[in-house]
Every structure is written in C-alpha cells, then in structure tokens.
C-alpha positions as CSV (number, residue, x, y, z in Angstrom):
1,X,-47.5,-30.6,45.0
2,X,-46.1,-29.8,48.4
3,X,-42.5,-30.1,49.5
4,X,-43.3,-33.2,51.5
5,X,-45.2,-34.9,48.6
6,X,-42.4,-34.1,46.2
7,X,-39.8,-35.5,48.6
8,X,-41.7,-38.7,49.3
9,X,-42.3,-39.3,45.6
10,X,-38.6,-38.9,44.8
11,X,-37.5,-41.0,47.7
12,X,-39.6,-44.0,46.8
13,X,-38.9,-44.0,43.1
14,X,-37.6,-47.4,42.0
15,X,-39.0,-49.4,44.9
16,X,-41.1,-52.5,44.2
17,X,-44.7,-51.4,43.9
18,X,-45.9,-53.6,46.7
19,X,-43.5,-51.9,49.1
20,X,-43.7,-48.3,47.8
21,X,-46.8,-47.3,49.8
22,X,-45.4,-48.8,53.1
23,X,-42.1,-47.0,52.7
24,X,-43.8,-43.8,51.8
25,X,-46.1,-44.0,54.9
26,X,-43.1,-44.7,57.2
27,X,-41.0,-41.9,55.8
28,X,-44.0,-39.5,56.0
29,X,-44.7,-40.5,59.6
30,X,-41.1,-39.9,60.6
31,X,-41.0,-36.5,58.9
32,X,-44.2,-35.3,60.4
33,X,-43.2,-36.6,63.9
34,X,-39.9,-34.7,63.6
35,X,-41.7,-31.6,62.4
36,X,-44.2,-31.7,65.2
37,X,-41.4,-31.7,67.7
38,X,-39.9,-28.6,66.0
39,X,-43.3,-26.9,65.9
40,X,-43.6,-27.3,69.7
41,X,-40.6,-25.0,70.0
42,X,-42.2,-22.2,67.9
43,X,-41.2,-23.1,64.3
44,X,-43.9,-22.7,61.7
45,X,-45.4,-25.9,60.2
46,X,-43.9,-25.2,56.7
47,X,-40.4,-24.5,58.1
48,X,-40.6,-27.5,60.4
49,X,-41.4,-29.8,57.6
50,X,-38.6,-28.4,55.4
51,X,-36.2,-28.7,58.3
52,X,-37.2,-32.4,58.9
53,X,-36.8,-33.1,55.2
54,X,-33.4,-31.5,55.1
55,X,-32.2,-33.4,58.1
56,X,-33.2,-36.8,56.6
57,X,-31.0,-36.2,53.6
58,X,-31.3,-36.1,49.8
59,X,-34.2,-38.1,48.4
60,X,-32.0,-39.9,46.0
61,X,-29.8,-41.2,48.8
62,X,-32.8,-42.2,50.8
63,X,-34.3,-44.0,47.8
64,X,-31.1,-45.9,47.1
65,X,-30.9,-47.0,50.7
66,X,-34.5,-48.0,50.9
67,X,-34.3,-49.9,47.6
68,X,-31.4,-51.8,49.0
69,X,-33.4,-52.7,52.1
70,X,-36.5,-53.9,50.4
71,X,-35.0,-55.9,47.6
72,X,-33.1,-58.0,50.2
73,X,-34.8,-60.9,52.0
74,X,-36.2,-60.0,55.5
75,X,-33.1,-60.9,57.3
76,X,-33.6,-58.3,60.0
77,X,-36.8,-57.7,61.8
78,X,-36.5,-53.9,62.1
79,X,-38.4,-51.1,60.4
80,X,-37.2,-49.8,57.1
81,X,-36.5,-46.4,58.6
82,X,-34.3,-47.8,61.3
83,X,-32.3,-49.7,58.8
84,X,-32.1,-46.6,56.6
85,X,-30.6,-44.6,59.5
86,X,-28.0,-47.3,60.1
87,X,-27.3,-47.6,56.4
88,X,-26.8,-43.8,55.7
89,X,-25.5,-42.9,59.2
90,X,-28.3,-40.3,59.3
91,X,-30.1,-38.7,62.3
92,X,-32.6,-36.0,62.5
93,X,-30.0,-33.4,63.3
94,X,-26.5,-34.7,63.0
95,X,-24.5,-37.4,61.2
96,X,-22.0,-37.9,64.0
97,X,-24.0,-40.7,65.7
98,X,-23.0,-39.3,69.1
99,X,-26.5,-38.5,70.3
100,X,-27.5,-38.2,73.9
101,X,-31.1,-38.7,75.0
102,X,-32.7,-35.8,76.9
103,X,-35.8,-34.6,78.6
104,X,-37.3,-31.1,78.2
105,X,-39.4,-31.4,81.4
106,X,-38.3,-32.7,84.8
107,X,-40.7,-34.5,87.1
108,X,-42.9,-32.3,89.3
109,X,-41.2,-33.5,92.4
110,X,-41.7,-31.7,95.8
111,X,-39.3,-29.2,97.2
112,X,-38.9,-29.3,101.0
113,X,-37.9,-26.4,103.2
114,X,-37.5,-25.8,106.9
115,X,-39.2,-22.7,108.2
116,X,-40.0,-21.2,111.6
117,X,-43.7,-21.6,110.7
118,X,-45.2,-24.2,108.4
119,X,-46.0,-22.9,104.9
120,X,-49.6,-22.7,103.8
121,X,-51.0,-23.0,100.3
122,X,-50.2,-20.0,98.2
123,X,-51.0,-18.7,94.7
124,X,-47.9,-20.2,93.1
125,X,-47.5,-23.4,95.1
126,X,-49.4,-26.5,96.3
127,X,-48.3,-27.8,99.7
128,X,-47.9,-31.6,99.5
129,X,-46.9,-32.4,103.1
130,X,-46.0,-30.8,106.4
131,X,-44.1,-32.4,109.3
132,X,-43.1,-30.1,112.1
133,X,-41.4,-27.1,110.5
134,X,-40.6,-29.0,107.3
135,X,-43.0,-28.2,104.4
136,X,-42.9,-29.8,101.0
137,X,-44.5,-28.2,98.0
138,X,-44.7,-28.2,94.2
139,X,-45.2,-25.3,91.8
140,X,-48.6,-25.0,90.2
141,X,-47.1,-23.7,86.9
142,X,-45.5,-26.7,85.2
143,X,-43.4,-24.4,83.1
144,X,-41.2,-24.1,86.2
145,X,-40.0,-27.6,85.5
146,X,-39.1,-27.1,81.9
147,X,-35.5,-27.1,80.8
148,X,-33.0,-29.4,79.1
149,X,-31.8,-32.5,81.0
150,X,-29.3,-35.0,79.7
151,X,-29.7,-38.7,80.4
152,X,-26.5,-39.6,82.1
153,X,-26.6,-43.3,81.1
154,X,-26.9,-42.3,77.4
155,X,-24.2,-39.6,77.9
156,X,-21.8,-42.1,79.4
157,X,-22.3,-44.7,76.6
158,X,-21.5,-41.9,74.1
159,X,-18.5,-40.7,76.0
160,X,-17.0,-44.2,76.3
161,X,-17.2,-44.5,72.5
162,X,-15.4,-41.2,72.3
163,X,-12.5,-42.3,74.4
164,X,-13.5,-40.8,77.7
165,X,-12.8,-43.0,80.8
166,X,-16.0,-43.4,82.7
167,X,-15.5,-44.9,86.2
168,X,-18.2,-45.8,88.8
169,X,-17.2,-46.6,92.4
170,X,-19.4,-46.6,95.4
171,X,-22.3,-45.0,93.5
172,X,-20.0,-42.1,92.3
173,X,-19.3,-41.7,88.6
174,X,-16.3,-39.8,87.2
175,X,-15.2,-38.9,83.7
176,X,-11.7,-38.4,82.5
177,X,-11.6,-36.6,79.2
178,X,-8.6,-36.9,76.9
179,X,-6.2,-34.1,77.7
180,X,-8.0,-33.2,81.0
181,X,-6.0,-32.2,84.0
182,X,-8.4,-34.0,86.4
183,X,-11.5,-36.2,86.6
184,X,-14.9,-34.6,86.8
185,X,-18.2,-35.7,88.4
186,X,-21.4,-34.8,86.7
187,X,-24.1,-33.2,88.8
188,X,-27.3,-35.2,89.1
189,X,-30.3,-32.8,88.9
190,X,-32.9,-35.5,89.5
191,X,-33.7,-39.2,89.0
192,X,-36.6,-40.6,87.1
193,X,-36.8,-44.3,87.9
194,X,-33.3,-45.7,87.5
195,X,-32.3,-42.9,85.2
196,X,-30.1,-40.0,86.3
197,X,-30.3,-36.6,84.6
198,X,-27.9,-33.7,84.2
199,X,-29.3,-30.1,83.9
200,X,-27.6,-28.5,80.8
201,X,-27.2,-25.4,83.0
202,X,-24.7,-27.4,85.0
203,X,-22.3,-28.0,82.1
204,X,-19.8,-25.5,83.6
205,X,-20.0,-27.0,87.1
206,X,-19.8,-30.6,85.8
207,X,-17.2,-30.4,83.1
208,X,-15.4,-27.1,83.8
209,X,-13.1,-28.5,86.5
210,X,-11.5,-30.8,83.8
211,X,-9.5,-27.8,82.7
212,X,-10.8,-28.2,79.1
213,X,-12.9,-25.6,77.3
214,X,-16.6,-26.3,77.2
215,X,-18.7,-25.0,74.3
216,X,-22.2,-25.3,73.0
217,X,-23.3,-24.7,69.4
218,X,-26.6,-24.9,67.6
219,X,-30.1,-24.3,68.8
220,X,-32.2,-27.4,68.1
221,X,-30.4,-30.5,69.3
222,X,-27.3,-28.6,70.2
223,X,-23.7,-29.9,70.1
224,X,-21.7,-29.9,73.3
225,X,-17.9,-29.9,73.0
226,X,-15.6,-30.7,76.0
227,X,-12.0,-30.3,74.7
228,X,-11.9,-32.4,71.6
229,X,-15.0,-34.6,72.5
230,X,-18.3,-33.6,71.0
231,X,-21.8,-35.0,71.4
232,X,-25.3,-33.9,70.4
233,X,-28.1,-33.4,72.9
234,X,-31.4,-34.9,71.7
235,X,-32.3,-37.7,69.3
236,X,-33.9,-38.2,66.0
237,X,-37.3,-38.7,67.6
238,X,-36.9,-36.2,70.5
239,X,-36.0,-32.6,69.6
240,X,-34.3,-30.5,72.3
241,X,-33.5,-26.8,72.4
242,X,-30.7,-25.1,74.1
243,X,-32.8,-22.0,74.9
244,X,-32.5,-22.4,78.7
245,X,-28.7,-22.4,78.5
246,X,-28.5,-19.5,76.1
247,X,-30.8,-17.4,78.3
248,X,-28.6,-18.1,81.2
249,X,-25.5,-17.1,79.2
250,X,-27.3,-14.0,78.1
251,X,-28.0,-13.1,81.7
252,X,-24.3,-13.4,82.5
253,X,-23.5,-11.2,79.5
254,X,-25.9,-8.5,80.6
255,X,-24.5,-8.5,84.1
256,X,-21.1,-7.9,82.7
257,X,-22.4,-5.2,80.4
258,X,-24.8,-3.4,82.7
259,X,-23.7,-4.4,86.2
260,X,-27.3,-5.3,87.1
261,X,-28.0,-8.6,88.8
262,X,-31.8,-8.3,88.3
263,X,-33.3,-9.3,84.9
264,X,-36.7,-10.2,83.5
265,X,-37.6,-12.1,80.4
266,X,-40.9,-12.6,78.7
267,X,-39.9,-16.0,77.4
268,X,-38.6,-18.0,80.3
269,X,-39.3,-21.2,78.4
270,X,-39.4,-22.2,74.7
271,X,-42.9,-21.1,74.0
272,X,-43.1,-17.6,72.4
273,X,-45.3,-15.1,74.2
274,X,-48.7,-13.9,73.0
275,X,-48.9,-10.6,71.1
276,X,-50.8,-9.0,74.0
277,X,-47.8,-9.6,76.2
278,X,-45.0,-8.5,73.9
279,X,-43.9,-6.6,70.9
280,X,-42.5,-8.8,68.1
281,X,-39.3,-7.6,66.3
282,X,-38.0,-9.3,63.2
283,X,-34.4,-8.1,62.9
284,X,-31.9,-8.7,60.1
285,X,-28.4,-9.7,61.2
286,X,-25.3,-10.8,59.2
287,X,-24.9,-14.1,61.1
288,X,-25.1,-17.8,60.1
289,X,-28.4,-19.8,60.6
290,X,-28.7,-21.1,64.1
291,X,-26.5,-18.5,65.8
292,X,-28.0,-17.5,69.2
293,X,-28.7,-13.8,69.4
294,X,-29.8,-12.0,72.5
295,X,-31.5,-8.6,73.1
296,X,-30.9,-6.4,76.1
297,X,-33.2,-3.5,76.9
298,X,-33.7,-1.5,80.0
299,X,-37.2,-2.1,81.3
300,X,-39.3,-0.5,84.0
301,X,-37.3,0.8,87.0
302,X,-34.2,0.2,84.9
303,X,-34.3,-3.6,85.3
304,X,-32.7,-5.2,82.1
305,X,-35.2,-7.0,79.9
306,X,-33.9,-9.9,77.9
307,X,-34.8,-12.3,75.1
308,X,-32.8,-14.8,73.0
309,X,-33.5,-16.7,69.8
310,X,-31.7,-18.3,66.9
311,X,-31.0,-16.8,63.5
312,X,-33.2,-18.2,60.7
313,X,-32.3,-19.2,57.2
314,X,-33.3,-15.8,55.8
315,X,-30.8,-14.1,58.2
316,X,-33.5,-12.8,60.6
317,X,-34.0,-13.3,64.3
318,X,-37.3,-12.8,66.0
319,X,-37.1,-11.3,69.4
320,X,-39.7,-10.0,71.9
321,X,-39.7,-6.9,74.1
322,X,-42.1,-4.6,75.8
323,X,-41.1,-1.7,73.5
324,X,-42.8,-1.3,70.1
325,X,-40.1,1.0,68.6
326,X,-36.4,0.3,69.1
327,X,-33.1,2.0,68.2
328,X,-30.1,-0.4,68.2
329,X,-26.9,0.7,70.1
330,X,-23.6,-1.0,70.6
331,X,-22.7,0.5,74.0
332,X,-24.5,-0.8,77.1
333,X,-24.1,2.7,78.6
334,X,-26.6,4.0,76.1
335,X,-29.4,1.7,77.4
336,X,-32.2,3.5,79.1
337,X,-35.8,2.8,80.1
338,X,-36.8,6.2,78.8
339,X,-37.5,6.5,75.0
340,X,-35.7,9.1,72.9
341,X,-37.7,10.4,70.0
342,X,-40.3,7.8,70.7
343,X,-37.8,4.9,70.5
344,X,-36.2,2.8,73.2
345,X,-32.5,1.8,73.0
346,X,-31.7,-1.9,72.7
347,X,-28.4,-3.8,72.4
348,X,-27.9,-7.1,70.5
349,X,-25.3,-9.7,71.4
350,X,-24.1,-12.9,69.7
351,X,-23.6,-15.7,72.2
352,X,-20.4,-17.5,71.3
353,X,-21.4,-20.7,73.1
354,X,-18.4,-20.7,75.4
355,X,-19.7,-22.1,78.8
356,X,-16.4,-21.9,80.7
357,X,-13.8,-19.2,81.1
358,X,-14.0,-15.4,81.0
359,X,-17.5,-14.1,80.6
360,X,-16.2,-11.5,78.1
361,X,-15.5,-14.4,75.7
362,X,-19.0,-15.7,75.9
363,X,-20.6,-12.8,73.9
364,X,-19.9,-10.0,71.4
365,X,-22.1,-7.1,70.5
366,X,-23.8,-7.1,67.2
367,X,-24.7,-4.3,64.9
368,X,-27.8,-5.3,62.9
369,X,-28.4,-4.5,59.3
370,X,-31.1,-2.0,60.4
371,X,-30.6,0.9,62.7
372,X,-34.2,0.7,64.1
373,X,-37.0,-1.7,64.4
374,X,-40.8,-1.3,64.6
375,X,-42.8,-4.2,66.1
376,X,-44.9,-6.3,63.7
C-alpha cells in the first residue's frame, strides 16, 4: 500500500459508505494536483506526494472534519475539500490563512526601444513592430519571462486584514505598515487584464522605504515579513518558489565576497539542468529543511558561477556546477578557476532571507559536513 493509499484510507474511515468514495476521490485529486505543482519545480514524484500529504494535515483530523461535513445536511453548496480547509484552517503550505495569489510566468509582452537604426530579427528575439526608430520585440525563449509575481489585489486584501492601511488615490496605491516611518508604493511590474503584479525581486524597492526590515523565509510558497506583518506567496492550488529572489540575493552575496559584478548560473529558472550541461553535487549540511543554500565557484575566465537550492529533509542540498570534483573552502579568496589536485574550490553560503539592510547580513558562509564532493 502506497503512502497516498494509506492516507486516503485513514482519512475516510468513519464516513458514510455512500460518501466515502466521493471524499476519497476529491482528496486524492487535491493531493495529486498539489504534488504535480511541486514536481514542476524539480521535486521527485514520491517526495512531492509526501509533501502534499504532510501539508494537508493528519488523516485523523481530516477524517473528523470530513465526517462532520458529510453527516450534516447540504446547507452549503461547496465542495467537501473547500469546507475542510475552512474547518481546519488548512492550506497547502501554511495555516496562517494569509495567502497571496501569484504567477510564475509573466505575459510575453513586447519591449520597445529607440535606436538609431531599426532592429531586425535576431536569434534571441522576434520583432513585433517597427515605427521610425522605435522597435518592439519579444524574446523567443519564454523562460525569460519566468519569475515570481504577486497579485497586488490579493496582497492588498491580505494586508488590510493584517492591519496595514491601504490607500488608493488618483490611481496610486500606498501602504502604511504598523510601526513604519513612511508610506510605501508597490512597484507594478506588469498588468494582466485588470490585475496588477509585483515582481518579488522588487520587495526591497517596494517595502524597504518603510524603514522596516523585510525578510523572506521558505522555498516553496515562501513567507514574506515586513516588520511584524507576514504573508505567504502562493496558494493551496498554485505552488510558487522563491528561487528567483534567492538567486538574486546570492548574486549580491558573491559580489560582496569576490568583488566581481559578472556572474553566470546554469539554473536561471526553476528547472534543473540536464546532466550533459552540469555536474550534480549532493552535499550534506547541518541546516534545517527549506534553508536556501548557494554555491559560488570561479568559472572560466574567473567569472563566478552560481547555483542555489533548498535543503531537503535528509539534510542534503543538490547543487549544480561545471566542475565534477569540488573542495569546499570558507574564504572567497581561495576561489580559483584552476583546479588543485584535480579539484576546484567552491564556497557555500546560507542565505538569511534578509532583503533590506547591509548585504553582509544577507548571507553567512557554511562549512558542509564533507570536505569534498564528487559529482553523481
């Protein structure tokens, strides 16, 4: 019997026979949908299902709530699962209820530039229009448009419930957080229909002027905290990952450590690279599950090479690099593109999740449980 079958059996014990199959099907659909979202971000099928089950809660509690729903008359025309969530206060990732809807891909809208000569079609772009010296184009690779974008209407509903004063005047919206020294205006990255979206990379620019510390924690459906106000990005049916933000924070850390402004990463989006493109290193670290850990290595011509991922339940983090054999160091001055004894030096950092303030507070070096790593 699989973990999923065992969970469904225990969660539906005690339900009237005629409803048991319906409830089982609905719970199974929810778990598999949630797991599919996690798999899309690189989690294995087995781990994704386990994570989805853990998020839903103990089967006994689910069974009690479901039993209470189905023994009552049909007073509410909602699904059993929706009622369950309301009854238990559950969500796929958090029990706070302060969830903000988000997109992981922005629309492929044209970018327009003014040049001395009109642009022509190139390998990376498709020209959509040309008028005089103004050329509009879109990128052919849709991965360019990936990221994490917060729905501002959803965010503002959540912030109001948390005691934040949200004011809109003349199409300008401002937030006044409890304890803030000034109001702030969120940056609108793009619009989709009537909805406005904030790029998670703009948290500092949008909320930093409040004078309050801004932090992010967690990897899947991360929690953002501004002062004493917290909310979760992503919903029960739409998983979101903070990988774009953590990669940006890692770039800031490596600039502080190495002084280099140029970087390259094999994983610019959430999809892991193929084995032919990278060496896979499974590294043991003494850090809690979900902690973002970054790897810095000097690549060709000395340009820093970066990757970032979350610590798993077993205390390992899987990171990608060009080098198949690594030696871990704790001083960035020891990083070199040239191997020593057949091994390339690499440095690990834990990202603290601080988005505002001194860059030195946004990371700390990590000494892994192993001195070296050989790629799988």
